C-alpha positions in Angstrom: 0.0 0.0 0.0 2.8 2.5 0.8 4.5 1.8 -2.6 1.1 2.7 -4.3 0.9 6.0 -2.3 4.5 6.9 -3.2 3.9 6.2 -6.9 0.7 8.2 -6.8 2.6 11.1 -5.1 5.3 11.1 -7.8 2.7 11.1 -10.6 1.0 14.2 -9.1 4.1 16.3 -8.5 5.2 18.4 -11.4 8.3 20.5 -11.0 8.3 24.2 -11.6 10.1 25.6 -14.7 13.9 25.3 -14.3 13.9 22.2 -12.0 13.6 18.5 -12.4 13.9 15.2 -10.6 12.1 13.3 -7.9 11.9 16.1 -5.4 12.3 18.9 -8.0 15.5 20.1 -6.3 17.8 19.7 -9.3 18.4 22.8 -11.4 18.1 22.6 -15.2 21.2 23.1 -17.3 21.7 25.7 -20.0 19.0 24.8 -22.7 19.2 26.5 -26.1 17.1 29.7 -26.4 16.3 29.6 -22.6 13.9 26.8 -23.0 12.8 24.7 -20.0 14.4 21.2 -19.6 12.3 18.0 -19.2 10.9 18.1 -15.7 11.5 14.4 -15.2 15.0 13.8 -16.4 16.5 17.3 -17.1 17.2 16.8 -20.7 17.1 19.7 -23.0 15.2 18.5 -26.0 16.2 21.3 -28.4 19.9 21.3 -27.5 22.3 23.4 -25.4 23.7 26.8 -25.5 27.3 27.0 -26.9 30.0 24.9 -25.1 27.5 22.9 -22.9 27.1 19.2 -23.4 23.9 17.3 -24.1 21.7 15.8 -22.8 21.3 17.9 -19.6 23.5 20.9 -20.7 25.0 21.0 -17.3 28.7 20.4 -17.9 30.6 22.5 -20.3 33.4 21.9 -22.7 35.7 24.6 -21.3 35.6 22.9 -17.8 36.3 19.5 -19.4 39.2 20.8 -21.4 40.7 22.7 -18.4 40.7 19.5 -16.3 42.3 17.4 -19.0 45.1 19.7 -20.1 
């Protein structure tokens, strides 16, 4: 019964724009044209702004290159 209540609660909760995840505490990345990420998994369906990596547009190429030089 508890499992059914938890599943029902998850289905009812929809994150606010700019957040995603189970508790809506994770901030979206840098989606192209300021679009909102997917509220369940954080992906940016239309791509990322320059230098940020898909699918969540959270990490950027500059940080990656700096760490590996």
